[in-house]
C-alpha positions in Angstrom: -111.5 45.7 23.0 -109.4 42.8 21.7 -105.6 43.0 21.6 -103.6 40.9 19.1 -100.6 39.2 20.4 -98.0 38.0 17.9 -95.6 35.3 19.0 -92.7 34.5 16.7 -90.9 31.2 17.3 -87.6 30.2 15.6 -87.9 26.5 14.9 -84.4 26.1 13.3 -81.7 24.4 15.2 -78.7 26.5 16.0 -75.8 25.6 13.9 -73.0 24.1 16.0 -69.8 26.0 16.0 -66.8 24.4 14.3 -64.6 22.6 16.8 -61.3 24.3 17.3 -58.1 22.2 16.7 -55.3 22.7 19.2 -51.8 21.2 19.0 -49.8 20.2 21.9 -46.1 19.3 21.8 -45.1 16.2 23.7 -41.8 17.5 24.8 -40.9 14.5 26.8 -41.2 12.3 23.8 -39.2 14.7 21.6 -36.5 14.9 24.2 -36.4 11.1 24.5 -36.0 10.6 20.8 -33.3 13.3 20.5 -31.3 11.7 23.3 -31.6 8.3 21.8 -30.4 9.6 18.4 -27.4 11.4 20.1 -26.5 8.3 22.0 -26.6 6.1 18.9 -24.4 8.7 17.1 -21.9 8.7 19.9 -21.8 4.9 20.0 -21.2 4.7 16.3 -18.4 7.3 16.3 -16.7 5.6 19.3 -16.8 2.2 17.6 -15.5 3.6 14.4 -12.6 5.4 16.1 -11.9 2.4 18.3 -11.5 0.1 15.2 -9.1 2.6 13.6 -7.1 2.8 16.8 -7.0 -0.9 17.1 -5.6 -1.3 13.6 -2.9 1.4 14.4 -2.0 -0.2 17.7 -1.4 -3.6 16.0 1.5 -2.2 14.0 4.0 -1.7 16.8 3.6 -5.3 17.9 5.7 -6.5 15.0 8.3 -3.8 15.0 10.8 -6.1 16.7 10.6 -8.5 13.8 10.9 -6.0 11.0 14.1 -4.2 9.9 13.8 -0.4 10.3 14.5 1.3 7.1 15.3 5.0 7.4 14.6 7.6 4.7 17.7 9.1 3.2 17.7 12.4 1.4 20.5 14.2 -0.4 21.2 17.9 -0.4 19.4 18.6 -3.7 15.8 18.2 -2.5 14.7 21.2 -4.5 15.7 19.6 -7.8 14.5 16.0 -7.5 13.9 15.3 -11.1 16.2 17.7 -13.0 19.5 15.8 -13.1 19.4 12.2 -14.1 22.8 11.2 -12.6 24.8 12.8 -9.7 28.2 11.3 -9.0 29.0 10.6 -5.3 31.9 8.7 -3.8 30.3 7.6 -0.6 28.0 4.6 -0.3 24.5 5.1 1.1 24.1 2.6 3.9 21.3 2.2 6.4 21.4 -0.3 9.1 20.1 -2.9 9.3 19.0 -2.3 5.7 21.3 -1.3 2.8 19.9 1.2 0.3 22.0 1.9 -2.9 20.7 4.1 -5.8 22.3 5.7 -8.8 19.3 7.5 -10.3 16.1 9.1 -9.1 14.3 6.5 -7.0 11.3 6.6 -4.7 10.8 3.2 -3.2 8.0 2.2 -0.9 8.9 -1.1 0.7 6.0 -2.9 2.4 6.6 -6.0 4.4 3.4 -8.0 4.9 2.5 -11.4 6.3 4.6 -12.4 9.3 3.5 -16.0 10.1 3.3 -17.6 13.5 3.6 -21.1 12.1 4.6 -22.9 8.9 1.0 -23.4 7.6 0.6 -21.4 4.4 -3.0 -20.5 5.4 -1.8 -18.8 8.6 -0.5 -15.5 7.4 -0.4 -12.3 9.4 0.1 -8.7 8.2 3.1 -6.7 9.2 4.2 -3.1 8.9 4.5 -1.2 5.7 7.8 0.7 5.5 8.3 3.7 3.2 11.7 4.6 1.8 12.6 7.6 -0.3 16.1 7.8 -1.7 17.7 10.6 -3.7 20.2 10.2 -6.6 23.4 8.4 -5.8 25.9 6.4 -7.8 27.0 2.9 -6.8 30.6 3.2 -5.7 33.4 0.6 -6.1 32.7 -0.6 -2.6 29.2 -1.7 -3.4 28.6 -5.4 -2.9 29.5 -7.1 -6.2 26.6 -9.5 -5.8 24.3 -6.5 -6.2 26.2 -4.8 -9.0 26.7 -7.9 -11.0 24.2 -10.5 -10.0 24.8 -14.2 -10.8 22.3 -16.4 -12.6 20.0 -18.8 -10.9 21.6 -21.4 -8.7 22.5 -24.7 -10.4 20.1 -26.5 -8.1 17.2 -24.0 -8.7 14.0 -25.1 -10.3 13.4 -22.2 -12.7 9.9 -21.6 -14.1 8.5 -18.8 -16.3 5.4 -17.2 -14.9 3.3 -14.0 -15.0 4.1 -12.7 -18.4 7.8 -13.2 -18.6 8.8 -13.4 -15.0 11.3 -16.1 -14.0 11.3 -17.6 -10.5 13.0 -20.3 -8.5 9.9 -22.3 -7.5 11.7 -23.7 -4.5 12.0 -20.3 -2.9 9.5 -18.0 -4.6 5.8 -18.5 -4.9 4.9 -15.4 -6.9 6.7 -12.5 -8.6 4.6 -10.1 -10.6 4.8 -6.5 -11.8 1.7 -4.5 -10.9 0.3 -0.9 -10.7 -0.1 -1.2 -6.9 -0.5 -3.6 -4.0 -3.7 -3.3 -2.0 -4.6 -5.6 0.9 -1.3 -7.5 0.6 -2.2 -8.5 -3.0 -1.3 -7.0 -6.4 -4.2 -5.2 -8.1 -3.3 -6.5 -11.5 -0.5 -8.0 -13.6 1.3 -5.8 -16.1 2.6 -7.1 -19.4 6.1 -7.1 -20.7 5.4 -3.9 -22.7 4.0 -1.1 -20.5 2.9 2.3 -21.8 3.2 5.4 -19.7 -0.5 5.8 -19.5 -1.0 2.4 -18.0 0.3 3.4 -14.5 0.4 6.5 -12.4 4.0 7.6 -11.5 5.1 4.3 -9.9 5.2 0.6 -10.7 5.3 -2.1 -8.0 7.1 -5.4 -8.0 5.4 -7.9 -5.7 7.2 -11.1 -4.6 6.2 -13.9 -2.2 9.1 -15.8 -0.7 9.0 -19.1 1.1 11.4 -21.0 3.4 14.0 -18.2 3.5 13.6 -17.1 7.1 16.8 -15.9 8.7 18.3 -14.9 5.3 18.7 -11.7 3.4 17.2 -10.8 0.0 17.6 -7.8 -2.2 15.3 -6.1 -4.7 17.3 -4.5 -7.5 15.7 -2.2 -10.1 17.8 -1.7 -13.3 17.2 0.6 -16.2 19.3 0.0 -19.4 21.6 -2.3 -17.3 22.2 0.5 -14.7 21.1 0.0 -11.1 18.4 2.5 -10.3 17.7 1.3 -6.7 18.3 -1.7 -4.5 17.3 -2.6 -1.0 18.5 -5.4 1.3 16.2 -6.8 3.9 15.9 -9.7 6.4 13.4 -12.4 5.9 11.9 -13.3 9.2 9.1 -15.8 8.5 8.6 -18.9 6.4 6.0 -17.1 4.3 7.1 -13.6 3.5 5.4 -11.2 1.1 7.1 -8.0 0.1 7.0 -5.4 -2.7 8.9 -2.4 -3.8 7.7 0.6 -5.8 9.8 2.5 -8.3 9.0 6.0 -9.5 9.2 6.0 -13.3 9.9 9.3 -15.1 8.2 10.0 -18.4 11.6 10.2 -20.2 12.8 6.8 -18.8 11.6 4.8 -21.7 13.3 1.6 -22.7 14.4 -1.7 -21.0 13.9 -2.3 -17.3 14.6 -5.3 -15.1 13.8 -6.2 -11.5 16.0 -8.8 -9.8 15.4 -10.6 -6.5 18.8 -11.8 -5.2 19.6 -13.9 -2.2 22.6 -13.3 0.1 24.8 -15.7 -2.0 24.2 -13.5 -5.1 21.9 -16.0 -6.8 18.8 -14.9 -8.6 15.5 -15.9 -6.9 13.3 -14.1 -9.4 13.7 -11.8 -12.4 11.2 -9.7 -14.4 12.1 -7.9 -17.6 9.8 -5.2 -19.1 9.8 -2.2 -21.4 8.4 1.3 -20.8 6.9 2.7 -24.0 5.6 6.1 -24.9 1.8 6.7 -24.9 
């Protein structure tokens, strides 16, 4: 008797299983990159703060050469712009600077550029001083050279520059009216007719003096021939840049004038302008 044997063979190759993908975090590399980033951030922050501190620390170094001007405030701080004139019998004097005002004034006086030598190219920046003065009236004891300034000295070389400004070229290099002073330079030069919309609250008068070290000069702001503000200061270097800012009210339209006067009462520079409505 024969027996049938059936043998079945599978000739197909077994399909390989798909390789599995695994991810492994390289924590050492991640930690290293993170630490480097934090270190760079700390270095950048430290360098930034260090440069700011260095600029601030430079200011006290020239404090001995700059007159200290102290803010003076009246008793009516709650009504700074209501009354145009308030009569007072006492002078407002600040040593070593003299501040005299007879209407609302807000002056920021910045003294830049103390020079270590006589070379015009060697100029160094000094401290900016801010002064706010309330409404006062110039009394009879006010220096007559401020109340009634003389004309230019007979020996002065007077020239007209910067849209109507007059200067004694022997003692003044520049005298311009501007919206603001940035980086020891005026940002623009305003014309003789200025509309309210051309500036924001204040107008600055920039002047650059020369060869007046050891003397005193005064910036006098006048509105309709009345003194609005004046400030007396010492000139301590051959090249001396200074500017004063005057707060202009919207109703103070009309004729304005800024005088720069020396200690003999002679004009060093003069700028006349008008404030017009929008």
